[in-house]
C-alpha positions in Angstrom: 0.0 0.0 0.0 1.1 3.6 -0.6 2.5 4.3 2.9 0.0 5.9 5.2 0.0 9.4 3.5 -2.2 8.7 0.5 -4.5 6.3 2.2 -4.9 8.5 5.2 -5.7 11.6 3.0 -8.3 9.6 1.1 -9.8 8.1 4.2 -10.1 11.6 5.7 -11.6 13.0 2.6 -14.3 10.3 2.4 -15.2 10.7 6.0 -15.5 14.5 5.6 -17.9 14.1 2.6 -20.0 11.5 4.2 -18.6 8.6 2.2 -17.5 5.3 3.4 -14.3 5.1 5.1 -11.5 3.5 3.2 -10.9 -0.2 3.8 -7.3 -1.6 3.5 -6.0 -5.0 2.8 -2.2 -5.5 2.6 -0.6 -7.6 -0.1 3.1 -7.5 0.3 5.8 -8.1 -2.1 6.3 -11.5 -3.7 10.1 -11.8 -3.3 11.0 -9.9 0.0 12.0 -6.9 -2.0 9.9 -4.1 -3.6 9.7 -2.1 -6.7 7.4 0.4 -4.9 4.0 0.7 -3.3 0.8 0.5 -5.3 -2.8 0.8 -4.2 -5.4 -1.1 -6.2 -8.8 0.5 -6.2 -12.1 -1.7 -6.0 -15.7 -0.7 -6.3 -18.5 -2.1 -4.1 -19.5 -5.2 -6.1 -18.1 -8.7 -6.3 -16.6 -8.7 -9.8 -14.6 -5.5 -9.0 -13.4 -6.9 -5.8 -12.2 -10.1 -7.4 -10.5 -8.2 -10.2 -8.7 -5.9 -7.7 -7.4 -9.1 -5.9 -6.2 -10.4 -9.2 -4.4 -7.2 -9.9 -3.0 -7.0 -6.4 -1.6 -10.5 -6.5 0.0 -10.1 -9.9 1.6 -6.8 -9.0 2.9 -8.4 -5.7 4.3 -11.3 -7.7 6.1 -8.7 -9.9 7.8 -7.2 -6.8 5.6 -4.4 -5.8 4.1 -3.9 -2.3 0.3 -3.8 -2.8 -2.9 -3.2 -1.0 -6.6 -2.8 -2.0 -8.7 0.3 -1.2 -12.5 -0.5 -1.4 -14.6 2.5 -2.6 -18.2 2.3 -3.2 -18.5 3.5 -6.8 -16.8 5.2 -9.7 -17.8 8.6 -8.5 -15.4 8.0 -5.6 -12.6 6.1 -7.0 -12.1 7.7 -10.3 -11.1 11.1 -8.7 -9.0 9.3 -6.3 -7.2 7.6 -9.3 -6.6 11.0 -11.0 -5.1 12.4 -7.7 -2.9 9.4 -7.3 -4.5 8.3 -4.0 -5.1 5.0 -5.7 -2.9 3.8 -8.6 -4.6 1.1 -10.4 -8.3 0.1 -10.9 -10.2 -2.6 -12.9 -12.5 -0.8 -15.4 -15.0 -1.3 -18.2 -14.1 0.4 -21.5 -17.4 1.9 -22.7 -18.8 2.7 -19.2 -15.6 4.7 -18.3 -15.5 6.4 -21.6 -19.0 7.6 -21.2 -18.4 8.6 -17.6 -15.4 10.7 -18.5 -17.1 12.0 -21.6 -20.1 13.3 -19.4 -17.5 14.6 -16.9 -15.8 16.7 -19.6 -18.8 17.7 -21.8 -21.9 17.3 -19.6 -24.6 14.8 -19.3 -25.9 15.5 -22.8 -22.6 14.9 -24.5 -22.6 12.9 -27.8 -21.8 9.3 -27.0 -18.3 8.1 -27.8 -18.6 4.4 -26.9 -19.9 1.8 -29.3 -19.8 -1.9 -29.8 -16.4 -1.6 -31.5 -13.9 -2.3 -28.7 -10.9 -0.8 -30.5 -12.8 2.5 -31.3 -14.1 2.7 -27.7 -10.8 2.1 -26.1 -9.3 4.9 -28.4 -12.0 7.2 -27.4 -11.3 6.3 -23.7 -7.6 7.0 -24.1 -8.3 10.4 -25.6 -10.5 11.3 -22.6 -8.2 9.7 -20.0 -4.8 11.1 -20.9 -5.5 14.7 -20.1 -6.6 13.6 -16.6 -3.2 11.9 -15.9 -4.7 8.3 -16.5 -3.2 5.6 -18.7 -5.5 3.0 -20.3 -3.9 -0.5 -20.6 -5.0 -2.9 -23.3 -8.4 -4.5 -23.1 -8.9 -8.3 -23.3 -11.6 -10.7 -24.3 -13.5 -10.6 -21.0 -16.5 -8.4 -21.2 -19.2 -7.5 -18.7 -22.3 -5.9 -20.4 -26.0 -5.9 -20.5 -27.4 -9.2 -21.7 -30.9 -10.8 -22.0 -31.9 -14.3 -20.9 -34.8 -16.6 -21.2 -35.6 -20.0 -19.8 -33.9 -23.0 -21.6 -37.4 -24.4 -22.2 -38.7 -21.2 -23.9 -35.4 -21.0 -26.0 -35.8 -24.6 -27.1 -39.5 -24.4 -27.9 -39.0 -21.3 -30.1 -35.6 -22.3 -31.5 -33.8 -19.2 -30.0 -30.1 -18.6 -29.7 -29.9 -15.0 -30.6 -32.0 -11.8 -30.0 -32.5 -11.8 -33.8 -34.1 -15.3 -33.4 -36.4 -13.9 -30.8 -37.4 -10.9 -33.0 -38.0 -13.1 -36.0 -40.1 -15.6 -33.9 -42.8 -12.9 -33.3 -43.1 -14.1 -29.7 -44.3 -11.4 -27.2 -42.2 -10.9 -24.0 -42.7 -9.2 -20.8 -39.2 -8.1 -19.6 -38.0 -8.2 -16.0 -35.7 -5.2 -15.7 -35.0 -1.9 -14.1 -37.4 1.1 -14.3 -34.8 2.9 -16.6 -35.1 0.1 -19.2 -38.2 1.8 -20.6 -36.0 4.7 -22.0 -32.5 3.5 -22.2 -31.5 2.9 -25.8 -29.7 -0.3 -24.9 -32.8 -1.8 -23.3 -36.3 -1.7 -24.5 -36.0 0.9 -27.3 -32.9 -1.0 -28.7 -34.7 -4.5 -28.4 -37.6 -3.0 -30.4 -35.7 -1.0 -32.9 -32.6 -3.2 -33.5 -34.2 -6.6 -33.2 -38.0 -6.1 -33.8 -38.8 -7.8 -30.5 -42.2 -7.3 -29.1 -41.8 -6.1 -25.7 -45.3 -5.9 -24.0 -44.1 -4.3 -20.8 -41.4 -3.8 -18.1 -41.6 -5.7 -14.8 -39.5 -3.5 -12.6 -37.7 -6.1 -10.6 -34.0 -4.8 -11.1 -31.1 -6.0 -13.2 -30.3 -9.6 -12.7 -31.9 -9.7 -9.2 -33.1 -13.0 -7.8 -36.7 -11.6 -8.0 -36.3 -10.8 -11.6 -34.9 -14.2 -12.5 -37.7 -16.0 -10.4 -40.2 -14.1 -12.4 -38.9 -15.6 -15.7 -38.4 -19.0 -14.2 -42.0 -19.1 -13.1 -43.4 -17.7 -16.4 -44.6 -14.3 -14.9 -42.1 -12.8 -17.4 -40.5 -14.1 -20.5 -37.1 -12.4 -20.4 -34.8 -10.9 -17.9 -32.2 -8.0 -18.2 -29.0 -9.2 -16.5 -25.2 -9.2 -17.5 -22.9 -11.4 -19.5 -21.1 -12.5 -16.3 -24.1 -13.4 -14.3 -23.0 -16.4 -12.2 -26.4 -17.9 -11.3 -28.4 -18.2 -14.6 -28.1 -21.9 -14.5 -29.7 -22.0 -11.0 -32.8 -20.6 -12.6 -32.8 -22.7 -15.8 -32.0 -19.5 -17.9 -29.8 -19.1 -20.9 -28.4 -15.8 -22.6 -29.6 -14.9 -26.0 -26.6 -13.7 -28.1 -26.5 -9.9 -29.0 -25.7 -10.8 -32.6 -26.3 -7.2 -33.9 -24.1 -5.6 -31.3 -26.7 -3.5 -29.4 -24.6 -3.3 -26.3 -21.4 -1.2 -26.1 -18.0 -2.8 -25.7 -17.6 -3.0 -21.9 -14.4 -5.0 -22.1 -12.5 -5.3 -18.9 -9.2 -3.4 -18.8 -6.7 -1.8 -16.2 -6.6 2.0 -15.9 -3.7 3.4 -14.0 -2.5 6.8 -12.7 0.1 7.5 -15.3 2.6 9.1 -13.1 2.6 6.5 -10.4 1.8 3.3 -12.3 2.2 4.0 -16.0 5.5 2.2 -16.5 6.2 -0.9 -18.4 6.6 -3.2 -15.5 3.1 -2.7 -14.2 1.6 -3.0 -17.8 3.5 -6.2 -18.3 2.3 -7.8 -15.0 -1.4 -6.9 -15.6 -1.2 -7.9 -19.2 -0.6 -11.6 -18.2 -4.2 -11.7 -16.8 -5.8 -9.6 -19.6 -4.4 -12.1 -22.1 -6.1 -15.1 -20.5 -9.2 -13.8 -18.7 -12.5 -14.7 -20.5 -16.1 -13.7 -19.8 -16.9 -17.2 -18.7 -13.9 -17.0 -16.3 -15.5 -13.8 -14.8 -18.8 -15.4 -14.4 -17.1 -18.5 -12.7 -15.1 -16.2 -10.3 -18.3 -14.3 -9.4 -20.2 -17.6 -8.8 -17.5 -18.8 -6.4 -17.9 -15.6 -4.3 -21.7 -15.0 -4.5 -23.1 -18.6 -4.6 -20.3 -20.6 -3.0 -19.3 -17.8 -0.4 -15.6 -18.0 -0.9 -13.5 -15.1 -0.3 -12.5 -12.9 -3.3 -8.7 -13.1 -2.3 -8.9 -16.8 -2.2 -10.8 -17.1 -5.5 -8.3 -14.9 -7.2 -5.3 -16.8 -5.9 -6.8 -20.1 -7.0 -7.4 -18.8 -10.5 -3.9 -17.3 -10.9 -2.4 -20.6 -9.8 -4.5 -22.5 -12.1 -3.3 -20.2 -15.0 0.3 -20.6 -13.8 0.6 -16.9 -13.1 1.6 -17.3 -9.5 
């Protein structure tokens, strides 16, 4: 961890503005020596916490002294990353691009993200650099909105993709969040891009147990969730492929404070994970924490050892 100073400043700042205090977990250097101290940021959800543990352990293996600072959301950790109070954070290309876009140009800014990962990352780099942030390469793993139906429904109507659903003419009630009514990547996109007949929104949230139960018992026919949902099989659900690219490219990638963690050694250490991590891997890691109640740090260590990265 960055010695007392940065962490103490951040903890004080969060307490002063009514935020959650900073939680710290030491990582230590892998070889008894140290190339420096790095703080890995984590948001308040399982996947981010697992990714932070993966980053922390890889950096420790590379000779850095590491710790993890848990912050509730992007509104807290992104400014901390700019200030160098945290040094590295796992991010999502399209979501961060639009976050920085709105921060720079206002909430009505023209979107810069798309379903093209290379163009989205390029747009993100352009927005991040003036803020002292360096965007490292994106990998295959992606966590984006996705839509699921029951295996029985999919088999009955021969559905593998969202286009198949649109072509089938089947009417669906969608278990989702309230915002789905107006967000372009939800109901409007399903109707415009795929021609899906959405009869209504059942406001049960994104990928919640209640939403998936509603589809399982037939109250609704489809649920809005994510590509890394770890519990779909428990409800007998399957994802329909977004074959026309309705969703933006929210590929997972590291973003670092350029001054403190922008060197080639950090990039090389994190690239080892980026090169092997898949969307399925993310879902499996999430499942081990959320369903099997394993600790994120244990799940991360097991995965890295299985990939011969530790």
